[in-house]
C-alpha positions as CSV (number, residue, x, y, z in Angstrom):
1,M,0.0,0.0,0.0
2,L,2.7,2.5,0.9
3,S,6.0,2.9,-0.8
4,Q,9.1,1.7,1.2
5,E,10.1,5.3,1.8
6,N,6.7,6.3,3.2
7,R,6.7,3.1,5.4
8,Q,10.1,4.2,6.8
9,L,8.9,7.7,7.4
10,C,5.9,6.3,9.4
11,R,8.4,4.3,11.5
12,F,10.6,7.4,12.1
13,F,7.7,9.5,13.1
14,A,6.5,6.8,15.5
15,E,10.0,6.5,17.1
16,M,10.1,10.3,17.5
17,L,6.8,10.1,19.4
18,D,8.0,7.3,21.7
19,Y,9.2,8.2,25.2
20,P,12.7,9.8,24.6
21,G,15.7,7.5,24.6
22,S,19.3,7.7,23.4
23,G,18.3,7.1,19.8
24,L,16.0,10.1,19.4
25,L,18.5,12.4,17.9
26,Q,19.6,9.8,15.3
27,T,16.0,9.0,14.5
28,A,15.1,12.7,13.9
29,K,18.2,13.2,11.7
30,S,17.3,10.1,9.7
31,C,13.7,11.2,9.3
32,A,14.9,14.6,7.9
33,I,17.2,12.9,5.4
34,Q,14.5,10.4,4.3
35,A,11.9,13.1,3.8
36,E,14.3,15.3,1.8
37,S,13.7,13.5,-1.6
38,S,9.9,13.1,-1.6
39,F,8.7,15.6,1.0
40,P,11.2,18.4,1.1
41,G,8.9,20.6,3.2
42,L,9.2,18.2,6.1
43,T,13.0,18.4,6.3
44,E,13.4,21.8,7.9
45,P,11.0,21.3,10.9
46,V,12.3,17.8,11.6
47,Q,15.9,19.0,11.4
48,S,15.0,21.8,13.8
49,F,13.6,19.2,16.1
50,A,16.9,17.2,15.8
51,D,18.8,20.4,16.6
52,F,16.5,21.0,19.7
53,V,17.1,17.4,20.8
54,N,20.8,17.8,20.5
55,S,20.7,20.8,22.7
56,Q,18.8,19.1,25.6
57,S,19.7,16.6,28.2
58,L,17.8,13.3,28.1
59,E,16.2,14.2,31.5
60,S,14.8,17.5,30.1
61,L,13.5,15.7,27.0
62,E,11.8,13.1,29.2
63,E,10.3,15.9,31.3
64,L,9.0,17.7,28.2
65,Y,7.6,14.5,26.7
66,T,5.8,13.6,30.0
67,Q,4.4,17.2,30.3
68,T,3.4,17.3,26.7
69,F,1.8,13.9,26.1
70,D,1.1,12.3,29.4
71,V,0.0,15.2,31.6
72,T,-1.8,17.4,29.1
73,P,-5.0,15.7,27.9
74,A,-5.4,18.0,24.8
75,T,-2.1,16.7,23.4
76,S,-2.4,13.1,24.5
77,L,-1.0,10.6,21.9
78,Y,-3.9,8.2,22.6
79,M,-6.3,8.7,19.7
80,G,-9.2,6.8,21.3
81,Y,-9.0,9.1,24.3
82,H,-9.6,12.1,22.0
83,L,-12.5,10.4,20.3
84,F,-14.3,8.8,23.2
85,G,-12.7,9.8,26.5
86,E,-12.5,7.1,29.1
87,T,-15.8,5.4,28.0
88,P,-16.8,1.9,26.9
89,K,-16.7,3.2,23.3
90,R,-12.9,3.7,23.6
91,S,-12.7,0.0,24.7
92,E,-14.6,-1.0,21.6
93,F,-12.2,1.1,19.5
94,L,-9.2,-0.5,21.1
95,I,-10.7,-4.0,20.4
96,S,-11.3,-3.1,16.8
97,L,-7.7,-1.8,16.4
98,T,-6.3,-4.9,18.1
99,E,-8.3,-7.1,15.7
100,A,-7.0,-5.2,12.7
101,Y,-3.5,-5.4,14.0
102,E,-3.7,-9.2,14.6
103,S,-5.1,-9.7,11.1
104,H,-1.8,-8.2,9.8
105,S,0.3,-10.2,12.3
106,F,1.1,-6.9,14.0
107,S,1.6,-6.4,17.7
108,S,1.2,-3.1,19.6
109,G,3.7,-4.4,22.1
110,I,3.3,-3.0,25.6
111,E,1.6,0.2,24.4
112,L,-2.2,0.5,24.0
113,A,-3.5,0.0,20.4
114,D,-4.7,3.6,20.1
115,H,-1.3,5.2,20.7
116,L,-0.3,7.3,17.7
117,G,3.2,5.7,17.6
118,V,1.5,2.2,17.4
119,M,-0.9,3.4,14.7
120,L,2.0,4.8,12.6
121,R,3.9,1.5,12.9
122,F,0.7,-0.3,11.8
123,L,0.3,2.1,8.9
124,S,3.8,1.1,7.8
125,V,2.8,-2.6,7.5
126,S,-0.9,-2.4,6.6
127,E,-2.1,-3.7,3.3
128,D,-5.7,-2.8,4.0
129,P,-6.6,0.6,2.6
130,E,-10.3,0.1,3.4
131,F,-9.3,0.1,7.1
132,T,-6.3,2.5,7.0
133,L,-7.7,5.4,4.9
134,P,-10.8,5.9,7.1
135,L,-8.6,5.6,10.2
136,L,-6.4,8.4,8.9
137,E,-9.2,10.6,7.7
138,E,-11.7,10.2,10.5
139,C,-9.4,9.7,13.4
140,V,-5.7,10.5,13.1
141,L,-5.8,13.6,10.9
142,P,-8.5,15.6,12.8
143,I,-6.9,14.8,16.1
144,L,-3.4,15.7,14.9
145,A,-4.7,19.1,13.6
146,K,-6.1,19.9,17.1
147,T,-2.8,18.7,18.7
148,E,-0.8,20.8,16.4
149,K,-2.8,23.9,17.2
150,E,-2.3,23.3,21.0
151,L,1.5,22.6,20.6
152,K,2.0,25.7,18.5
153,K,-0.1,27.9,20.9
154,S,2.3,26.9,23.7
155,E,5.4,27.0,21.4
156,N,6.1,23.4,22.4
157,P,9.1,21.8,20.5
158,Y,7.0,18.7,19.7
159,A,5.1,20.9,17.2
160,M,8.3,20.4,15.0
161,V,7.3,16.7,14.9
162,I,3.5,16.9,14.8
163,S,3.3,19.6,12.1
164,P,5.4,17.7,9.4
165,L,3.7,14.5,10.4
166,L,0.3,16.1,9.7
167,V,1.5,17.3,6.3
168,F,2.9,13.9,5.5
169,L,-0.2,12.0,6.5
170,H,-2.5,14.4,4.6
171,Q,-0.4,13.7,1.5
172,V,-0.5,9.9,2.1
173,A,-4.3,10.0,2.6
174,H,-4.7,12.1,-0.5
175,Q,-2.6,9.7,-2.5
176,L,-4.5,6.6,-1.1
177,A,-7.9,8.2,-1.9
178,K,-6.8,9.3,-5.3
179,V,-5.7,5.8,-6.4
180,G,-8.2,3.9,-4.3
181,G,-5.5,2.8,-1.9
182,V,-3.9,0.3,-4.2
183,A,-1.0,2.0,-5.8
184,N,2.2,3.0,-4.1
185,A,1.6,6.1,-2.0
């Protein structure tokens, strides 16, 4: 469904949205390089994020991540939380995601199925545009637009990840819709 380059970009963005570790800087640099050929507009913000990461201690990055994504509900990375809050409908959503993941022999690991990083990793392996395209258009893209607005309002450095991710996923969704989800996006 996706080209190899786009699959790799999904994985890079997913890794940048994981809890910060020692590989974050290299991931951001690799993402900027990978985006340069097909999505040159993504390169500058991702490189700026890499520069920011390089200027921070791991402890300050961990604190920023926790404050941004774990403590602040408006910027949570759990897509189901944004859609349904802590209700039974979120549980149904998690079950649907888990079933789709299992049908592709994909595991969300220790993270909940509705975490954006998990969803991006799934997108990188999914061969089911009838599931993936609506998931992007009806869930991920609208939530990321709100998240981007919140991050920009507070001048949060993670906006340098969310903004290019939003652009990238819009282009992927457009390509999938245009070709019916079957050609290389």
